[in-house]
PDB file of N, CA, C and O in Angstrom:
ATOM      1  N   MET A   1     -10.573   5.409 -10.779  1.00  0.00           N
ATOM      2  CA  MET A   1      -9.968   6.568  -9.973  1.00  0.00           C
ATOM      3  C   MET A   1     -10.787   6.280  -8.883  1.00  0.00           C
ATOM      4  O   MET A   1     -12.017   6.237  -8.896  1.00  0.00           O
ATOM      5  N   ALA A   2      -9.849   6.034  -7.693  1.00  0.00           N
ATOM      6  CA  ALA A   2     -10.564   5.928  -6.622  1.00  0.00           C
ATOM      7  C   ALA A   2     -11.106   7.015  -5.653  1.00  0.00           C
ATOM      8  O   ALA A   2     -10.323   7.927  -5.389  1.00  0.00           O
ATOM      9  N   ARG A   3     -12.513   7.047  -5.009  1.00  0.00           N
ATOM     10  CA  ARG A   3     -12.296   8.213  -4.170  1.00  0.00           C
ATOM     11  C   ARG A   3     -11.452   8.825  -3.444  1.00  0.00           C
ATOM     12  O   ARG A   3     -10.636   8.176  -2.790  1.00  0.00           O
ATOM     13  N   GLU A   4     -11.479  10.293  -3.410  1.00  0.00           N
ATOM     14  CA  GLU A   4     -10.319  10.850  -2.539  1.00  0.00           C
ATOM     15  C   GLU A   4     -10.242  10.502  -1.218  1.00  0.00           C
ATOM     16  O   GLU A   4      -9.177  10.531  -0.602  1.00  0.00           O
ATOM     17  N   ALA A   5     -11.675  10.051  -0.551  1.00  0.00           N
ATOM     18  CA  ALA A   5     -11.699   9.900   0.915  1.00  0.00           C
ATOM     19  C   ALA A   5     -11.052   8.411   1.168  1.00  0.00           C
ATOM     20  O   ALA A   5     -10.556   8.052   2.236  1.00  0.00           O
ATOM     21  N   VAL A   6     -11.151   7.643   0.019  1.00  0.00           N
ATOM     22  CA  VAL A   6     -10.691   5.948   0.099  1.00  0.00           C
ATOM     23  C   VAL A   6      -8.998   6.344   0.374  1.00  0.00           C
ATOM     24  O   VAL A   6      -8.299   6.028   1.338  1.00  0.00           O
ATOM     25  N   LYS A   7      -8.670   7.076  -0.734  1.00  0.00           N
ATOM     26  CA  LYS A   7      -7.193   7.303  -0.746  1.00  0.00           C
ATOM     27  C   LYS A   7      -6.715   7.638   0.611  1.00  0.00           C
ATOM     28  O   LYS A   7      -5.876   6.944   1.185  1.00  0.00           O
ATOM     29  N   ALA A   8      -7.434   9.081   1.315  1.00  0.00           N
ATOM     30  CA  ALA A   8      -7.080   9.569   2.222  1.00  0.00           C
ATOM     31  C   ALA A   8      -7.046   8.718   3.675  1.00  0.00           C
ATOM     32  O   ALA A   8      -6.264   9.014   4.579  1.00  0.00           O
ATOM     33  N   ARG A   9      -7.929   7.714   3.749  1.00  0.00           N
ATOM     34  CA  ARG A   9      -8.267   6.872   4.737  1.00  0.00           C
ATOM     35  C   ARG A   9      -6.632   5.849   4.975  1.00  0.00           C
ATOM     36  O   ARG A   9      -5.942   5.640   5.974  1.00  0.00           O
ATOM     37  N   GLY A  10      -6.514   5.420   3.555  1.00  0.00           N
ATOM     38  CA  GLY A  10      -5.075   4.738   3.465  1.00  0.00           C
ATOM     39  C   GLY A  10      -3.927   5.176   4.192  1.00  0.00           C
ATOM     40  O   GLY A  10      -3.192   4.547   4.952  1.00  0.00           O
ATOM     41  N   ARG A  11      -3.898   6.759   3.704  1.00  0.00           N
ATOM     42  CA  ARG A  11      -2.591   7.306   3.801  1.00  0.00           C
ATOM     43  C   ARG A  11      -2.716   7.626   5.476  1.00  0.00           C
ATOM     44  O   ARG A  11      -1.676   7.925   6.064  1.00  0.00           O
ATOM     45  N   LYS A  12      -3.709   7.576   6.065  1.00  0.00           N
ATOM     46  CA  LYS A  12      -4.253   7.602   7.731  1.00  0.00           C
ATOM     47  C   LYS A  12      -3.557   6.536   8.262  1.00  0.00           C
ATOM     48  O   LYS A  12      -2.732   6.634   9.170  1.00  0.00           O
ATOM     49  N   ARG A  13      -3.963   5.258   7.561  1.00  0.00           N
ATOM     50  CA  ARG A  13      -3.492   4.124   8.183  1.00  0.00           C
ATOM     51  C   ARG A  13      -2.437   3.978   8.140  1.00  0.00           C
ATOM     52  O   ARG A  13      -2.027   3.407   9.151  1.00  0.00           O
ATOM     53  N   GLU A  14      -1.306   4.331   7.074  1.00  0.00           N
ATOM     54  CA  GLU A  14       0.231   4.019   7.217  1.00  0.00           C
ATOM     55  C   GLU A  14       0.885   4.905   7.927  1.00  0.00           C
ATOM     56  O   GLU A  14       1.957   4.655   8.478  1.00  0.00           O
ATOM     57  N   LYS A  15       0.189   6.216   7.981  1.00  0.00           N
ATOM     58  CA  LYS A  15       0.635   6.963   9.159  1.00  0.00           C
ATOM     59  C   LYS A  15       0.893   6.200  10.637  1.00  0.00           C
ATOM     60  O   LYS A  15       1.995   6.088  11.175  1.00  0.00           O
ATOM     61  N   MET A  16      -0.317   5.730  11.133  1.00  0.00           N
ATOM     62  CA  MET A  16      -0.929   5.120  12.265  1.00  0.00           C
ATOM     63  C   MET A  16       0.041   3.777  12.431  1.00  0.00           C
ATOM     64  O   MET A  16       0.540   3.426  13.500  1.00  0.00           O
ATOM     65  N   VAL A  17       0.226   3.020  11.005  1.00  0.00           N
ATOM     66  CA  VAL A  17       1.255   1.728  11.244  1.00  0.00           C
ATOM     67  C   VAL A  17       2.319   2.233  11.520  1.00  0.00           C
ATOM     68  O   VAL A  17       2.867   1.662  12.464  1.00  0.00           O
ATOM     69  N   ALA A  18       3.178   3.542  10.871  1.00  0.00           N
ATOM     70  CA  ALA A  18       4.385   3.908  11.280  1.00  0.00           C
ATOM     71  C   ALA A  18       4.636   4.404  12.867  1.00  0.00           C
ATOM     72  O   ALA A  18       5.741   4.170  13.356  1.00  0.00           O
ATOM     73  N   LYS A  19       3.793   4.971  13.533  1.00  0.00           N
ATOM     74  CA  LYS A  19       3.613   5.415  14.576  1.00  0.00           C
ATOM     75  C   LYS A  19       3.623   4.385  15.474  1.00  0.00           C
ATOM     76  O   LYS A  19       4.444   4.456  16.388  1.00  0.00           O
ATOM     77  N   TYR A  20       2.967   3.543  15.421  1.00  0.00           N
ATOM     78  CA  TYR A  20       2.844   2.295  16.584  1.00  0.00           C
ATOM     79  C   TYR A  20       3.661   1.045  16.297  1.00  0.00           C
ATOM     80  O   TYR A  20       3.383  -0.016  16.856  1.00  0.00           O
ATOM     81  N   ALA A  21       4.710   1.162  15.395  1.00  0.00           N
ATOM     82  CA  ALA A  21       5.485   0.108  14.973  1.00  0.00           C
ATOM     83  C   ALA A  21       6.273  -0.366  16.040  1.00  0.00           C
ATOM     84  O   ALA A  21       6.185  -1.493  16.526  1.00  0.00           O
ATOM     85  N   GLU A  22       7.154   0.654  16.438  1.00  0.00           N
ATOM     86  CA  GLU A  22       7.851   0.269  17.673  1.00  0.00           C
ATOM     87  C   GLU A  22       7.164  -0.585  18.704  1.00  0.00           C
ATOM     88  O   GLU A  22       7.381  -1.761  18.994  1.00  0.00           O
ATOM     89  N   LYS A  23       6.042   0.500  19.331  1.00  0.00           N
ATOM     90  CA  LYS A  23       5.128  -0.194  20.343  1.00  0.00           C
ATOM     91  C   LYS A  23       4.540  -1.670  19.989  1.00  0.00           C
ATOM     92  O   LYS A  23       4.338  -2.432  20.934  1.00  0.00           O
ATOM     93  N   ARG A  24       4.360  -1.945  19.144  1.00  0.00           N
ATOM     94  CA  ARG A  24       3.759  -3.389  18.303  1.00  0.00           C
ATOM     95  C   ARG A  24       4.743  -4.078  18.648  1.00  0.00           C
ATOM     96  O   ARG A  24       4.384  -5.085  19.257  1.00  0.00           O
ATOM     97  N   LYS A  25       6.109  -3.957  18.498  1.00  0.00           N
ATOM     98  CA  LYS A  25       7.411  -4.631  18.250  1.00  0.00           C
ATOM     99  C   LYS A  25       7.639  -5.113  19.634  1.00  0.00           C
ATOM    100  O   LYS A  25       7.931  -6.297  19.802  1.00  0.00           O
ATOM    101  N   ALA A  26       7.540  -4.362  20.568  1.00  0.00           N
ATOM    102  CA  ALA A  26       7.855  -4.372  21.823  1.00  0.00           C
ATOM    103  C   ALA A  26       6.825  -5.462  22.379  1.00  0.00           C
ATOM    104  O   ALA A  26       7.208  -6.544  22.825  1.00  0.00           O
ATOM    105  N   LEU A  27       5.569  -5.103  22.317  1.00  0.00           N
ATOM    106  CA  LEU A  27       4.585  -6.077  22.977  1.00  0.00           C
ATOM    107  C   LEU A  27       4.659  -7.295  22.510  1.00  0.00           C
ATOM    108  O   LEU A  27       4.737  -8.307  23.206  1.00  0.00           O
ATOM    109  N   LYS A  28       4.639  -7.250  21.272  1.00  0.00           N
ATOM    110  CA  LYS A  28       4.696  -8.804  20.549  1.00  0.00           C
ATOM    111  C   LYS A  28       5.696  -9.341  21.258  1.00  0.00           C
ATOM    112  O   LYS A  28       5.363 -10.313  21.936  1.00  0.00           O
ATOM    113  N   GLU A  29       7.190  -8.904  21.333  1.00  0.00           N
ATOM    114  CA  GLU A  29       8.076  -9.620  21.932  1.00  0.00           C
ATOM    115  C   GLU A  29       7.990 -10.156  23.136  1.00  0.00           C
ATOM    116  O   GLU A  29       8.229 -11.313  23.485  1.00  0.00           O
ATOM    117  N   ALA A  30       7.535  -8.991  23.923  1.00  0.00           N
ATOM    118  CA  ALA A  30       6.978  -9.440  25.522  1.00  0.00           C
ATOM    119  C   ALA A  30       5.943 -10.656  25.656  1.00  0.00           C
ATOM    120  O   ALA A  30       5.714 -11.216  26.728  1.00  0.00           O
ATOM    121  N   GLY A  31       5.393 -10.968  24.534  1.00  0.00           N
ATOM    122  CA  GLY A  31       4.105 -11.627  24.488  1.00  0.00           C
ATOM    123  C   GLY A  31       2.901 -11.178  25.213  1.00  0.00           C
ATOM    124  O   GLY A  31       2.119 -11.931  25.794  1.00  0.00           O
ATOM    125  N   ASP A  32       2.792  -9.642  25.120  1.00  0.00           N
ATOM    126  CA  ASP A  32       1.549  -8.949  25.685  1.00  0.00           C
ATOM    127  C   ASP A  32       0.602  -8.676  24.878  1.00  0.00           C
ATOM    128  O   ASP A  32       0.493  -7.585  24.318  1.00  0.00           O
ATOM    129  N   TYR A  33      -0.485 -10.011  24.682  1.00  0.00           N
ATOM    130  CA  TYR A  33      -1.523  -9.737  23.926  1.00  0.00           C
ATOM    131  C   TYR A  33      -2.809  -8.949  24.561  1.00  0.00           C
ATOM    132  O   TYR A  33      -3.857  -8.798  23.933  1.00  0.00           O
ATOM    133  N   ILE A  34      -2.633  -8.560  25.632  1.00  0.00           N
ATOM    134  CA  ILE A  34      -3.788  -7.769  25.970  1.00  0.00           C
ATOM    135  C   ILE A  34      -3.408  -6.351  25.640  1.00  0.00           C
ATOM    136  O   ILE A  34      -4.182  -5.440  25.348  1.00  0.00           O
ATOM    137  N   GLY A  35      -2.049  -6.304  25.734  1.00  0.00           N
ATOM    138  CA  GLY A  35      -1.529  -5.011  25.333  1.00  0.00           C
ATOM    139  C   GLY A  35      -1.678  -4.235  23.959  1.00  0.00           C
ATOM    140  O   GLY A  35      -1.934  -3.064  23.680  1.00  0.00           O
ATOM    141  N   LEU A  36      -1.388  -5.467  23.160  1.00  0.00           N
ATOM    142  CA  LEU A  36      -2.062  -5.411  21.563  1.00  0.00           C
ATOM    143  C   LEU A  36      -3.061  -5.163  21.430  1.00  0.00           C
ATOM    144  O   LEU A  36      -3.249  -4.156  20.746  1.00  0.00           O
ATOM    145  N   ASP A  37      -4.290  -5.882  21.969  1.00  0.00           N
ATOM    146  CA  ASP A  37      -5.511  -5.715  21.858  1.00  0.00           C
ATOM    147  C   ASP A  37      -5.987  -4.074  22.022  1.00  0.00           C
ATOM    148  O   ASP A  37      -6.767  -3.534  21.238  1.00  0.00           O
ATOM    149  N   LYS A  38      -5.374  -3.405  23.174  1.00  0.00           N
ATOM    150  CA  LYS A  38      -5.540  -2.126  23.232  1.00  0.00           C
ATOM    151  C   LYS A  38      -5.135  -1.020  22.378  1.00  0.00           C
ATOM    152  O   LYS A  38      -5.492   0.139  22.587  1.00  0.00           O
ATOM    153  N   LEU A  39      -4.383  -1.387  21.408  1.00  0.00           N
ATOM    154  CA  LEU A  39      -3.801  -0.590  20.352  1.00  0.00           C
ATOM    155  C   LEU A  39      -5.084  -0.268  19.322  1.00  0.00           C
ATOM    156  O   LEU A  39      -6.127  -0.917  19.410  1.00  0.00           O
ATOM    157  N   PRO A  40      -4.910   0.740  18.392  1.00  0.00           N
ATOM    158  CA  PRO A  40      -5.822   1.144  17.548  1.00  0.00           C
ATOM    159  C   PRO A  40      -5.896  -0.164  16.578  1.00  0.00           C
ATOM    160  O   PRO A  40      -4.861  -0.830  16.547  1.00  0.00           O
ATOM    161  N   ARG A  41      -6.959  -0.606  15.805  1.00  0.00           N
ATOM    162  CA  ARG A  41      -6.760  -1.471  14.973  1.00  0.00           C
ATOM    163  C   ARG A  41      -6.163  -1.125  13.443  1.00  0.00           C
ATOM    164  O   ARG A  41      -5.452  -1.874  12.773  1.00  0.00           O
ATOM    165  N   ASN A  42      -6.637   0.196  13.073  1.00  0.00           N
ATOM    166  CA  ASN A  42      -5.501   0.694  12.183  1.00  0.00           C
ATOM    167  C   ASN A  42      -3.888   0.862  12.443  1.00  0.00           C
ATOM    168  O   ASN A  42      -2.976   1.426  11.838  1.00  0.00           O
ATOM    169  N   ALA A  43      -3.974   0.249  13.397  1.00  0.00           N
ATOM    170  CA  ALA A  43      -2.068   0.403  14.008  1.00  0.00           C
ATOM    171  C   ALA A  43      -1.538  -0.826  13.234  1.00  0.00           C
ATOM    172  O   ALA A  43      -0.353  -0.739  12.911  1.00  0.00           O
ATOM    173  N   SER A  44      -2.342  -2.214  12.794  1.00  0.00           N
ATOM    174  CA  SER A  44      -1.746  -3.002  12.431  1.00  0.00           C
ATOM    175  C   SER A  44      -1.459  -3.327  10.956  1.00  0.00           C
ATOM    176  O   SER A  44      -2.401  -3.352  10.164  1.00  0.00           O
ATOM    177  N   PRO A  45      -0.566  -3.505  10.667  1.00  0.00           N
ATOM    178  CA  PRO A  45      -0.202  -3.625   9.278  1.00  0.00           C
ATOM    179  C   PRO A  45      -0.731  -4.276   8.061  1.00  0.00           C
ATOM    180  O   PRO A  45      -0.505  -4.061   6.870  1.00  0.00           O
ATOM    181  N   VAL A  46      -1.625  -5.274   8.771  1.00  0.00           N
ATOM    182  CA  VAL A  46      -2.724  -6.309   8.107  1.00  0.00           C
ATOM    183  C   VAL A  46      -3.523  -5.426   7.395  1.00  0.00           C
ATOM    184  O   VAL A  46      -3.831  -5.661   6.226  1.00  0.00           O
ATOM    185  N   ARG A  47      -3.979  -4.184   8.136  1.00  0.00           N
ATOM    186  CA  ARG A  47      -5.140  -3.397   7.321  1.00  0.00           C
ATOM    187  C   ARG A  47      -4.639  -2.660   6.194  1.00  0.00           C
ATOM    188  O   ARG A  47      -5.437  -2.023   5.505  1.00  0.00           O
ATOM    189  N   LEU A  48      -3.402  -2.669   5.920  1.00  0.00           N
ATOM    190  CA  LEU A  48      -2.749  -1.928   4.863  1.00  0.00           C
ATOM    191  C   LEU A  48      -3.248  -2.727   3.594  1.00  0.00           C
ATOM    192  O   LEU A  48      -3.434  -3.935   3.740  1.00  0.00           O
ATOM    193  N   HIS A  49      -3.510  -2.077   2.200  1.00  0.00           N
ATOM    194  CA  HIS A  49      -3.527  -2.694   1.119  1.00  0.00           C
ATOM    195  C   HIS A  49      -2.969  -1.707  -0.115  1.00  0.00           C
ATOM    196  O   HIS A  49      -3.224  -0.507  -0.214  1.00  0.00           O
ATOM    197  N   ASN A  50      -2.266  -2.384  -0.900  1.00  0.00           N
ATOM    198  CA  ASN A  50      -1.620  -1.413  -1.804  1.00  0.00           C
ATOM    199  C   ASN A  50      -2.733  -1.118  -2.900  1.00  0.00           C
ATOM    200  O   ASN A  50      -3.602  -1.849  -3.377  1.00  0.00           O
ATOM    201  N   ARG A  51      -2.430   0.090  -3.109  1.00  0.00           N
ATOM    202  CA  ARG A  51      -2.733   0.799  -4.190  1.00  0.00           C
ATOM    203  C   ARG A  51      -1.960   1.750  -4.914  1.00  0.00           C
ATOM    204  O   ARG A  51      -1.119   2.522  -4.455  1.00  0.00           O
ATOM    205  N   CYS A  52      -2.361   1.605  -6.188  1.00  0.00           N
ATOM    206  CA  CYS A  52      -1.824   2.723  -7.416  1.00  0.00           C
ATOM    207  C   CYS A  52      -1.322   3.833  -7.057  1.00  0.00           C
ATOM    208  O   CYS A  52      -2.112   4.444  -6.338  1.00  0.00           O
ATOM    209  N   LYS A  53      -0.191   4.467  -7.266  1.00  0.00           N
ATOM    210  CA  LYS A  53       0.237   5.798  -6.579  1.00  0.00           C
ATOM    211  C   LYS A  53      -0.457   6.774  -7.624  1.00  0.00           C
ATOM    212  O   LYS A  53      -0.569   7.941  -7.247  1.00  0.00           O
ATOM    213  N   LEU A  54      -0.853   6.510  -8.660  1.00  0.00           N
ATOM    214  CA  LEU A  54      -1.621   7.422  -9.489  1.00  0.00           C
ATOM    215  C   LEU A  54      -2.930   7.571  -9.276  1.00  0.00           C
ATOM    216  O   LEU A  54      -3.497   8.564  -8.820  1.00  0.00           O
ATOM    217  N   THR A  55      -3.418   6.505  -9.637  1.00  0.00           N
ATOM    218  CA  THR A  55      -4.725   6.339  -9.825  1.00  0.00           C
ATOM    219  C   THR A  55      -5.565   5.693  -8.343  1.00  0.00           C
ATOM    220  O   THR A  55      -6.785   5.833  -8.251  1.00  0.00           O
ATOM    221  N   GLY A  56      -5.067   5.256  -7.655  1.00  0.00           N
ATOM    222  CA  GLY A  56      -5.611   4.828  -6.064  1.00  0.00           C
ATOM    223  C   GLY A  56      -6.230   3.418  -6.355  1.00  0.00           C
ATOM    224  O   GLY A  56      -6.918   2.987  -5.429  1.00  0.00           O
ATOM    225  N   ARG A  57      -6.125   2.648  -7.414  1.00  0.00           N
ATOM    226  CA  ARG A  57      -6.920   1.438  -7.650  1.00  0.00           C
ATOM    227  C   ARG A  57      -6.325   0.383  -7.182  1.00  0.00           C
ATOM    228  O   ARG A  57      -5.147   0.142  -7.445  1.00  0.00           O
ATOM    229  N   PRO A  58      -7.199  -0.512  -6.296  1.00  0.00           N
ATOM    230  CA  PRO A  58      -6.715  -1.260  -5.276  1.00  0.00           C
ATOM    231  C   PRO A  58      -6.360  -2.676  -6.120  1.00  0.00           C
ATOM    232  O   PRO A  58      -5.710  -3.567  -5.572  1.00  0.00           O
ATOM    233  N   LYS A  59      -6.790  -2.786  -7.338  1.00  0.00           N
ATOM    234  CA  LYS A  59      -6.562  -4.128  -7.857  1.00  0.00           C
ATOM    235  C   LYS A  59      -5.738  -4.102  -8.895  1.00  0.00           C
ATOM    236  O   LYS A  59      -5.489  -2.994  -9.371  1.00  0.00           O
ATOM    237  N   GLY A  60      -5.160  -5.219  -9.455  1.00  0.00           N
ATOM    238  CA  GLY A  60      -3.923  -5.390 -10.470  1.00  0.00           C
ATOM    239  C   GLY A  60      -2.690  -4.401  -9.855  1.00  0.00           C
ATOM    240  O   GLY A  60      -2.239  -3.607 -10.681  1.00  0.00           O
ATOM    241  N   TYR A  61      -2.383  -4.379  -9.157  1.00  0.00           N
ATOM    242  CA  TYR A  61      -1.169  -3.708  -8.465  1.00  0.00           C
ATOM    243  C   TYR A  61      -0.077  -4.282  -8.709  1.00  0.00           C
ATOM    244  O   TYR A  61      -0.021  -5.458  -8.349  1.00  0.00           O
ATOM    245  N   MET A  62       0.927  -3.796  -9.263  1.00  0.00           N
ATOM    246  CA  MET A  62       2.451  -4.235  -9.719  1.00  0.00           C
ATOM    247  C   MET A  62       3.399  -3.665  -8.867  1.00  0.00           C
ATOM    248  O   MET A  62       3.828  -2.524  -9.037  1.00  0.00           O
ATOM    249  N   ARG A  63       3.845  -4.610  -7.704  1.00  0.00           N
ATOM    250  CA  ARG A  63       4.824  -4.119  -6.627  1.00  0.00           C
ATOM    251  C   ARG A  63       5.978  -3.518  -7.301  1.00  0.00           C
ATOM    252  O   ARG A  63       6.374  -2.410  -6.939  1.00  0.00           O
ATOM    253  N   LYS A  64       6.470  -4.068  -8.120  1.00  0.00           N
ATOM    254  CA  LYS A  64       7.881  -3.585  -8.578  1.00  0.00           C
ATOM    255  C   LYS A  64       7.783  -1.994  -9.133  1.00  0.00           C
ATOM    256  O   LYS A  64       8.633  -1.132  -8.917  1.00  0.00           O
ATOM    257  N   PHE A  65       6.642  -1.833  -9.836  1.00  0.00           N
ATOM    258  CA  PHE A  65       6.422  -0.115 -10.214  1.00  0.00           C
ATOM    259  C   PHE A  65       5.479   0.755  -9.561  1.00  0.00           C
ATOM    260  O   PHE A  65       5.360   1.941  -9.870  1.00  0.00           O
ATOM    261  N   GLY A  66       4.761   0.146  -8.601  1.00  0.00           N
ATOM    262  CA  GLY A  66       4.013   0.784  -7.809  1.00  0.00           C
ATOM    263  C   GLY A  66       2.483   1.586  -8.302  1.00  0.00           C
ATOM    264  O   GLY A  66       1.909   2.591  -7.882  1.00  0.00           O
ATOM    265  N   ILE A  67       2.172   0.600  -9.389  1.00  0.00           N
ATOM    266  CA  ILE A  67       1.021   1.341 -10.127  1.00  0.00           C
ATOM    267  C   ILE A  67       0.415  -0.138 -10.541  1.00  0.00           C
ATOM    268  O   ILE A  67       0.989  -1.213 -10.368  1.00  0.00           O
ATOM    269  N   ASN A  68      -0.861   0.066 -11.121  1.00  0.00           N
ATOM    270  CA  ASN A  68      -1.608  -0.929 -11.347  1.00  0.00           C
ATOM    271  C   ASN A  68      -1.299  -1.425 -12.842  1.00  0.00           C
ATOM    272  O   ASN A  68      -0.267  -1.044 -13.396  1.00  0.00           O
ATOM    273  N   ARG A  69      -2.063  -2.147 -13.389  1.00  0.00           N
ATOM    274  CA  ARG A  69      -1.868  -2.893 -14.560  1.00  0.00           C
ATOM    275  C   ARG A  69      -2.433  -2.320 -15.888  1.00  0.00           C
ATOM    276  O   ARG A  69      -2.055  -2.597 -17.026  1.00  0.00           O
ATOM    277  N   VAL A  70      -3.517  -1.378 -15.472  1.00  0.00           N
ATOM    278  CA  VAL A  70      -3.691  -0.555 -16.552  1.00  0.00           C
ATOM    279  C   VAL A  70      -2.967   0.448 -16.905  1.00  0.00           C
ATOM    280  O   VAL A  70      -2.531   0.625 -18.042  1.00  0.00           O
ATOM    281  N   THR A  71      -2.747   1.354 -15.701  1.00  0.00           N
ATOM    282  CA  THR A  71      -1.719   2.565 -15.924  1.00  0.00           C
ATOM    283  C   THR A  71      -0.566   2.048 -16.347  1.00  0.00           C
ATOM    284  O   THR A  71      -0.068   2.662 -17.291  1.00  0.00           O
ATOM    285  N   PHE A  72       0.046   1.079 -15.941  1.00  0.00           N
ATOM    286  CA  PHE A  72       1.151   0.442 -16.647  1.00  0.00           C
ATOM    287  C   PHE A  72       1.303   0.253 -17.896  1.00  0.00           C
ATOM    288  O   PHE A  72       2.356   0.419 -18.512  1.00  0.00           O
ATOM    289  N   ARG A  73       0.127  -0.153 -18.403  1.00  0.00           N
ATOM    290  CA  ARG A  73      -0.027  -0.813 -19.905  1.00  0.00           C
ATOM    291  C   ARG A  73       0.014   0.711 -20.572  1.00  0.00           C
ATOM    292  O   ARG A  73       0.954   0.936 -21.335  1.00  0.00           O
ATOM    293  N   GLU A  74      -0.683   1.475 -20.396  1.00  0.00           N
ATOM    294  CA  GLU A  74      -0.678   3.130 -20.855  1.00  0.00           C
ATOM    295  C   GLU A  74       0.663   3.730 -20.836  1.00  0.00           C
ATOM    296  O   GLU A  74       1.215   4.083 -21.878  1.00  0.00           O
ATOM    297  N   MET A  75       1.157   3.843 -19.765  1.00  0.00           N
ATOM    298  CA  MET A  75       2.587   4.603 -19.609  1.00  0.00           C
ATOM    299  C   MET A  75       3.474   3.681 -20.443  1.00  0.00           C
ATOM    300  O   MET A  75       4.119   4.371 -21.232  1.00  0.00           O
ATOM    301  N   ALA A  76       3.714   2.535 -20.549  1.00  0.00           N
ATOM    302  CA  ALA A  76       4.507   1.545 -21.319  1.00  0.00           C
ATOM    303  C   ALA A  76       4.222   1.548 -22.813  1.00  0.00           C
ATOM    304  O   ALA A  76       5.200   1.470 -23.556  1.00  0.00           O
ATOM    305  N   SER A  77       3.065   1.623 -23.324  1.00  0.00           N
ATOM    306  CA  SER A  77       2.619   2.229 -24.835  1.00  0.00           C
ATOM    307  C   SER A  77       3.186   3.595 -25.135  1.00  0.00           C
ATOM    308  O   SER A  77       3.554   3.853 -26.281  1.00  0.00           O
ATOM    309  N   ALA A  78       3.272   4.438 -24.213  1.00  0.00           N
ATOM    310  CA  ALA A  78       3.731   5.774 -24.508  1.00  0.00           C
ATOM    311  C   ALA A  78       4.931   6.162 -24.236  1.00  0.00           C
ATOM    312  O   ALA A  78       5.454   7.262 -24.413  1.00  0.00           O
ATOM    313  N   GLY A  79       5.455   4.954 -23.678  1.00  0.00           N
ATOM    314  CA  GLY A  79       7.240   5.067 -23.747  1.00  0.00           C
ATOM    315  C   GLY A  79       7.543   5.500 -22.194  1.00  0.00           C
ATOM    316  O   GLY A  79       8.706   5.422 -21.796  1.00  0.00           O
ATOM    317  N   LEU A  80       6.693   5.872 -21.472  1.00  0.00           N
ATOM    318  CA  LEU A  80       6.927   6.554 -20.231  1.00  0.00           C
ATOM    319  C   LEU A  80       7.689   5.890 -19.121  1.00  0.00           C
ATOM    320  O   LEU A  80       7.991   6.479 -18.083  1.00  0.00           O
ATOM    321  N   ILE A  81       8.049   4.376 -19.438  1.00  0.00           N
ATOM    322  CA  ILE A  81       8.493   3.782 -18.218  1.00  0.00           C
ATOM    323  C   ILE A  81       9.684   3.196 -19.184  1.00  0.00           C
ATOM    324  O   ILE A  81       9.519   2.667 -20.283  1.00  0.00           O
ATOM    325  N   PRO A  82      10.961   3.429 -18.479  1.00  0.00           N
ATOM    326  CA  PRO A  82      12.476   3.323 -19.158  1.00  0.00           C
ATOM    327  C   PRO A  82      12.496   1.537 -19.222  1.00  0.00           C
ATOM    328  O   PRO A  82      12.147   0.842 -18.268  1.00  0.00           O
ATOM    329  N   GLY A  83      12.872   1.109 -20.256  1.00  0.00           N
ATOM    330  CA  GLY A  83      13.391  -0.253 -20.350  1.00  0.00           C
ATOM    331  C   GLY A  83      12.195  -1.198 -20.642  1.00  0.00           C
ATOM    332  O   GLY A  83      12.456  -2.389 -20.808  1.00  0.00           O
ATOM    333  N   VAL A  84      10.717  -0.717 -20.731  1.00  0.00           N
ATOM    334  CA  VAL A  84       9.789  -1.701 -21.065  1.00  0.00           C
ATOM    335  C   VAL A  84       9.180  -1.503 -22.360  1.00  0.00           C
ATOM    336  O   VAL A  84       8.660  -0.442 -22.704  1.00  0.00           O
ATOM    337  N   THR A  85       9.248  -2.469 -23.020  1.00  0.00           N
ATOM    338  CA  THR A  85       8.998  -2.470 -24.419  1.00  0.00           C
ATOM    339  C   THR A  85       7.861  -3.586 -24.858  1.00  0.00           C
ATOM    340  O   THR A  85       7.777  -4.621 -24.197  1.00  0.00           O
ATOM    341  N   LYS A  86       7.104  -3.387 -25.836  1.00  0.00           N
ATOM    342  CA  LYS A  86       6.056  -4.524 -26.165  1.00  0.00           C
ATOM    343  C   LYS A  86       6.905  -5.441 -26.534  1.00  0.00           C
ATOM    344  O   LYS A  86       7.967  -5.158 -27.087  1.00  0.00           O
ATOM    345  N   ALA A  87       6.539  -6.607 -26.274  1.00  0.00           N
ATOM    346  CA  ALA A  87       6.896  -7.925 -26.408  1.00  0.00           C
ATOM    347  C   ALA A  87       6.473  -8.306 -28.129  1.00  0.00           C
ATOM    348  O   ALA A  87       5.372  -8.018 -28.598  1.00  0.00           O
ATOM    349  N   SER A  88       7.379  -8.875 -28.781  1.00  0.00           N
ATOM    350  CA  SER A  88       6.917  -9.137 -30.395  1.00  0.00           C
ATOM    351  C   SER A  88       8.276 -10.603 -30.878  1.00  0.00           C
ATOM    352  O   SER A  88       9.499 -10.509 -30.773  1.00  0.00           O
ATOM    353  N   TRP A  89       7.691 -11.477 -31.245  1.00  0.00           N
ATOM    354  CA  TRP A  89       8.354 -12.430 -31.638  1.00  0.00           C
ATOM    355  C   TRP A  89       7.750 -13.216 -32.764  1.00  0.00           C
ATOM    356  O   TRP A  89       8.344 -14.191 -33.225  1.00  0.00           O
TER     357      TRP A  89
END
């Protein structure tokens, strides 16, 4: 489980990226790199990192499901993810 502060920091960055998205786009199209430098660093989408929606784990993230591999395996074994079954041949 990720610390609550780390998860909160990620949410804060997501809000800031959304807030400055239009302004960043306009500055990029105009080629105003000095203006881009003056924006907050956390307004850059590059600084976002995918995290598990349930546990906050940053590694092993599965984009299609929005959770990490460990949580995915537990949920799939318990039958909580529709259409996912354990392979056997």
